[in-house]
N, C-alpha and C positions, 0 to 999 in steps of 0.2 A: 231217836225221838224220845222226848221226855214223857209224854202222856199219850194214851190212845183210849178210845171208847169202843168196846165190843158191843155191837148192836145185833140182836137176834133177828130183827125184822128188816124189811127192805129200806125203811126210812127211820130216822130218829123220831121217837114218840108215836110210832104206829100202834103200839100195844093197846091203848084204850079203844081205838077205832076197829082194830082187827078182832078184839075179843068181845066187843060190845054186842049184846043180843037184843038191844032195845029196838022195838018196832017204830019208835018215834023218830021221824026224819029230823025234827028240831034237835033232839038229843044227839043224833048222829052228826049233824052239821057242826055242832059245837066241838065235837071230837076232831073233826077234820080241820077246823080252824086252830085248835090246840096243836095238832100234828104239824101244821104249817109253821106255827110259832116256834116249836121245838127245832124244826129243821132250820129255820132262819137263825135261831140262837146258836146252833152248832156251826152254821156257816159264818156268821159275823164274828164269832169268837175264834174262828179258824181252828176248831177242834178236829183232831185226827180221828174220824169215825170209820170203823170197819163194819159195814152193814153185812147182813146175812152171815154172821160169824158167831162162834160160841167157844167158850172155854171148855176144853176137853179134859185137861189134867193140870193139877197144881201140886207141886212137891216142894216142901220147905228144905232148904239146904242150910243146915246149922253151921257149917264151916264158913260159908260166905254171908250168912244172915240175909239170904234173899230167897225169892220164890223162882222155881223153874216152872214156867207156864207153857202149855201147848194150846194153841188156838186153831180151831178148824175154820178155814176161810174158803170152804167149798172145794175148789180144785187143788188146794194146797194146805199144808199145815205150817204154822209159824211157831217157832220156839223162841222164848224170850226169858231172860233172867232179870227179875225186877225186885225192887225193895218193898213196894207197897201195892196192895190190891184193895180196891174199894168196890164192893158189890152193891148194886142198886137194883131192886126189883120193882115191878108194878105194885101200886098200893093195894091192889085187890088180889095179889098172889097169895098162895098158901104159905103158912109158916114153915120155916126150916125145922126139921126134926133132928136136933143135935143131941148126941150122947153126952149128957152133962158130966158124967164121971171122966170120960176120955178128955173132954174139953178142960176140966179142972186140972187133970194130971199134966196136960201139955202146958198150961199156964204156969204151974209150979216149977217146971223144969227150966 
């Protein structure tokens, strides 16, 4: 398979609805409509989505210039060797705390 989407939640786009603490029913209903839109988008573009999954481990293989990735899919783990990883998080998620010195050293190598 050429691409796949790892989705932590049950459905694509569930994050705003699941994490919203808004007491407003109007606010909540707009999230549900957005969730449905994301689900439809994934369906109509025939995206390969793995719900209730998470990336457990990523290891860079310098010899093959690829990533060895372990994905937890609930009852089983999936191991994959891939060239590119794109990480997308919710807009309201907390910032990643990267060690800038280590990051700079790895870029220079």
